[in-house]
N, C-alpha and C positions, 0 to 999 in steps of 0.2 A: 406403541410407537411405530411409525413407519418402518418397514423392513430395511429399506435402503439407509435410513437414518441410523438404525441399530447397527448395521454393518460398518458404517463410517465410524461411529463411536468405538466399536470393538477393535477395528484395525488400528485406530489412533491410540487407544489405550495400550495395545501391544507394542506399538512403536515407542511410546514414551517409556515403557518398562525396559525395552531393549536398549534405548539410549542410556538409561540410568545404569543398566548392567555393564555396558561397555565402558562407560566413564569410570565405574568403580574399579576396573582392572588397571587403571593408570596409577602406578605406585611410586614412580621415580619423581620425587618432589624436591623443590628448592624454594627458598624465600628470596624475593627480588633484592632485598637489602644486601645479600651476599655478593651482588654484582655492582655495588655502589662505586667501586673503583673505576668502572667504565663510564661513569657520569661525566658530563662536560658542564662547565660553568657558563652562565649567560646572565642577562639582565632583563627584567620586565618592569617597566615603569620606574626604572632607576634602582630597583631592588635586585640583589643577587639571587639567582635560582639555579637549580640543578636540572640538567637535561638527561632524561632516563631512557631515551630511545635506544641507544646502543646496549645499555644494560638489559632492557626487556627483550630485545631481539636476541641477544646472546643467551639469556636464560631459556628462552623458548626453543632455541636451536639445540640446547644441550640437555634439557629435562622435559619430562612429560607434563608435570604440573608445576606451575609457577604461582606462588602466593604473593599478594601485594598487601602489606600490612597497613594499618592505620598510620597516618602521619600528620604532623602539624602543618606541613606545607604540601602543595600539590606535586604530583609526579608529572613534570612537564615533558611533552613529546613534540619533536620538531620534524619528524619524518615517519613514513609508514612503518607500523609494527606488523611483521609477517608471522602469522600463526599457521603452522603446518599440521599434517595429519597426526592424530593421536596426541593432541595437545589440549591443555586446559589451563585457563587463568582463573584463580580464586582470589578475588579482591575483597578486602574488608569493606563493609558498607560505608565507612567513613573515609575510605581512600578516594581521593580525587585525582583522576588521570586527565590532565588538561593539555590541550593542544596549544602550542605557542601562538601568540598573535601573528596575524598576517600570513600564516601557513595556508596555502591554497590546495594542498593535496589531502587525501583522506588520512584518517588516524590509524586504521587497522584493517587488514584484509587477510584472506586465506592465501596460501602460497601459490597455488596453480590456477589462477583465474583464467577463464577462457572467454574470449569475446565471441558471442553468438549472434552479433548483428548482421554479419555479411554472409555467413554460410552455416549450415547445420553443424552442430558440435557432436563429438563422440560422447555418448552418455556414460561410457566406462572410465573416462579420464577425469576423475574427480578426487579431491582430497577427502579424507575419511575421519570421522570422529573428532570434531572440534567443539569445544565448549568454553563458555565464559560464565562465571557466577559472581555477582556482586560488583561493587565499585560504582563510582559516579564518573561518567565519561563525558567530558566537557570540552566544548570548543570555546574560543575567545571571541565570539561573535555576539552582536546585539540586534541583528536583522537578517532577513533572507538575502543572501548575496547573489543568487541566481546561478543557473547552470553554467559551468565552465569557469566560474569565479571562486568556487569553493568545492572541497570534497572530490577533487579530480583524482583519477587513477595515478597519474604522474604529472610532472611539470609540463610535459608535452601534450597532455590530454589525449593520449594514444587510444584510450577507450572512451569514445565520445559520450556514451550514455551513462557514465558513472558520475554521480554527484551525491556524496554521502560521507558520513563520519566513519561507518564500518561497512565493508563490502564482503559478502559471502556468495561467490559464484563458482559453480562446479564443486559442490560439496555434498557428500552423503553423511548423514547424522550430524546435525548442527543443533546445539542446545545453548540457549541464552536465557539465563534466569536471574531474577533479583537485581536487575541493573537499573541505573538511573542515567538519563541523558539530559544534558543542559546546553542551551545556546547553540544547537546545531543549525548551521545556515542552510545546508542541503538536507537530504534524507538522513535521519538518524541511523537507520539500518537499511541497507539495500541487499536483497536476496534474490537469486534466480538460478536456474539450471541446478536444482538441488532436490534432495529427498530426505525424508525423516527429519523434519524441522520442528523443534519444540521451543517456543518462546513463551515465558511465563513470568509474571510479576515484573513488568517493565513500566517504569515511570518516566514521563517526559516533562521536563520543567523548562518553560520558555524556549521551546524549539520552534523553528520557523518554517519548516516544510513538512513533508510526511514523517510520521513516526516510523512504523514498519512499512517499507515499500517492497512488496513481494512481486516479482516478475515471473515470466512464464517458464515452461519446461520444469515444473515443480510438482512434487507429489508427497502426500502425507505431511500435513502441516497442522500444528496446534499453536494458536496464539490465545493465551488465556490470562486474565487479570492484566489487561493493558489499559493504562490510564494516563491522564495528564493534559498538558496544554501544547498543542501543535498549531502550525500555521496552515496546514492542509490536511490531508487524510490522516486520521489516527492509525488506521491500517488500510493500506491500498493493496488490492488484489488485481494487479495489472498484468494479466497474461499476454495482452497486447499493449503496447505503449508507444509513446513518441520516441523518436530516435535520440533525443537528448536526455531521456529518462530511463533507458534500459539497454542492456547488452544481451538480454535473454528473452526469447519469444517462444511460445508453445503452450500446450495445454497445462492447466492447473487442476489437480485432482485430489480429492479426499482432504478437505479443509474444515477445521473447526475454529471459529473465532468466537470465544465465549467470555463473557464478563468484560466488555469494553466500556470505558467511561471517559468520554471527552469532556474536559472541563469547560464551563460556560465562558471562560475568558478566551477560549480559542476563537479566532475570527471566522473560520470556514468549517461549517459543521456538516461534513459529508463523508461518505465512504464510497469508494469506487470498486466495482467488479467489472473488469473491462475485457471481454472477449474481442476477438478480431482476427484478421488474416494479415500476416507479415510477408512481405516480398524480400527475398535475398538478392544479392547482386547478380546472380546468374539467371534470374527470372523465376526460379522455383519459389514455392510458397509453403508456409506452415500455418495450419489453422490453430489458433490460440483459443482453445475451448475452456469453458468453466464447467467442471464436472464434480458433483457430490460436494457441495459447499454448504455449511451450516453457519449462520450468524445467530448467536443466542445470547440473550441478556445484554442488550446494547442500550446505552443511555447517552444522551447529549448530542446525538446525531439527528439532523433534520431531513437528510436526503440521502437515499441509497441510489447510486447511479450504475446502471447496467446497460450502457449503450456505447457504441462506437463514437469517439470524438477525435477527429483528425485535427491537426493544428489549423488555426484560422486561416482564411484565404480571402482574397478579393473576389467580389461577385464577378462572374464571367470567366474566372480562371479555374484551373483544375486543383483540387485539394491534394494533399499528400496521398500517394498511392496506398490504399488500404481497402478492406472490405469488412462488412459486419461478420462477427463470429457467432458461434452457437454454444449450446451447453444443455445440461440436464441436471435435474435433482438439485435445485437451489432452495434452501430452507431458511426462512426468517422466523425466528421463534423468540417470544418474550422481548419485544421491541417497544419502547416508549418514545413517541415523537410529538413534539409541539411544533407544527408547521406555521410558525407565527409570521414568517415572511419568506419571500423567494430566496433560495440559496444563491442563485445567480442574479445579481441586482441590475439586470438590464431593464430598459424602459418597458418593453413589451410584457414582462412579468409583473413589474411594479404597477403597471396601469391596466393589467388584465386585458391585453389585446385579444379580440374575439377569435382570432385565427391561431396566433402563435403564443398566446399568453398563459397557457395551462401550466400549472405547477403541481407537483405531487411528492408525497413522502418516498415513493418508490417509482423510478422511471426506467423502463425497459425499452431498449432499442437494439435488441439482439434476437437471434432465432433460438428460443429456449423451448425445450420439450415440456418440462413441468417445473412450476414454481409454487411453493407452499408458504402461505402466511398463517402463522398460528400465534395466538396470544399477543395480538397487536393492540396497543393502546395509543390512539391517535387523537390529537386535538387539531381541528381545522378552524380557520378564521374566515369563513366565507362572507361575513359581513364586510370585510376589507378586501379579501381576495376571492371573489366568487368562483373563479376557475380553479380552485385548489381541490385536490383529490387524494385518495389513498394511493392510487396507481394510475400512471400514464403508460400507454404502450404505443410506440411509433416514433416518428422523427421529431427533432427539435430545431428551432431556428432563433437566432438573436443576431441582429446586425447593429453595427456601430460605425462611426467615422474614424478612420485612422488619422495619424498626424498630417498626412498629405491630402486629406479631404476625401479619400476614396472610401467606398462602402465595404465593410469587412464582415464576413460571415464567421461566427464563432462555433457553429455546430454543423449538423449534417441533415439539412431539410430533405435531401433526396433519398434518405434511408427507407428501405422497405424491410419489415421484419414481421415474424409470426411467433406468438406464444401458443403452443398447442394446448396446454392445460394449466389452469389456475385453480388452486385449492385454498380456501379460506376457512379457518377454524377459530372460533372465539375472538371475534373482532369487535373492538369497542371504539366508537367514534363519538367524541364529545359527550362521553359519559353514558352512551347508550349502545345497544347492539342493534344495528340497522336491520330492518326487515328485508331490504333489497340492497345487496352489495353493489349492484350495477350502477346505482346512483353515485358511486364513488370511484368508478373505473372509467377512464377516458381513452378511447381508441382514436389516435390522432391521424388525420388525413390532410395532407397538403396538396393542393392542385395549383401549380404555377403561382406560388404566393408572391413572387416578384419576377421581374423580367430578367431571368437568367436561366441557363440550361439546366442547372441542378437545383430546381426549386419545387419539385413534386416528389412526394414520398408518402408512405402509409404504413400503419400498423394493422395487425390482424390478431384476433384472439379466437381460439377454438373453444374448448369446453371449459365451463366455469362450475366448480363444485363449491357450494356455500353451506357449511355446517356450523351453525351458531347455536 
């Protein structure tokens, strides 16, 4: 095993043990049913229900561990539940904690959330030792409602980049295990500005945006046995992100995403790893790097995206201020992909445009030192999509018409990036191990692909090591 890989595994195993040890020291326990007197009565579809928000908040204020027993009826929540340091929720697997219909704020968050959008945050100001085990956490939605319409931090949307069922920002030692999420209109879980994060055995049932949406300034992360149906990324590693999707920007380091299974019913089969550069209000910047990241045993994903993507913009105008990011030691291991169609259904990809129509299982538009691909099983359909590859390096472009008839750019054709070293081991493409891996790598170069200032960019690859 690669030495860097071995060090990542070792450090994360130690983190997981440490989280477990600290959780075991929480001994002050109470059952939520003891706080039933704080429940309020309400009606859902004409049926009487109990609202447990006050009860759960009071139990978490007064005790370290709160158990939520099985119940014939859901535990309805109508306002955010606040979980503070050294607190744990243990919910029975049959316990349904359901948000009331038409509630547009998040269901649960840690106590001392810090907004890192506008200025650097103090890394020492964090909640400590928060964990949730079990339970079905359910919103009353049947579609993706969109940023600002669900999962807000508060009714004023005072933290613009929050759109989630659960938010954990400014936390050391976060453990989420054996949980189910249903019908979440925004992200199921949004995490950032955090360290020692352990998420395991998480199921998503009919969720409509990202499952685990992990943002920047994060370190030491395990996401293992993550599966289900989501409308966007099953696990998103967005160290840089759009302003409506994050309040935390910075490097993400030491990550293991292992045994991820996206169900075939999910409409968008991609995982994003998004380095970049974020500008704060005073003009200072933070590089949002991707360092020491392992994705192992992944199924159901068609496209791994590791490129800057700023919000779309009209041709001839300036995109949102950002710059490509960098990283090192990115490992893809035991990945099965059937690239049966372009993940982004724009005409240039569907019609294999000779300049902009290249598609790939892995797309890199960042400055990365070393990327390793090992035990990859890929099915390409070059009879239908002749420009499909194992790997693309360089810029992307797809244009379309907006409602007012103007031409809209969805990607970053002006991007220039370099991958210093590519390592390939045990690669199987269409049932065979290719003699020449370069036949499946495309370095993309755009030279004024349309009449606009930002329409030229290029990729570059240094050393390629192919050991099959």
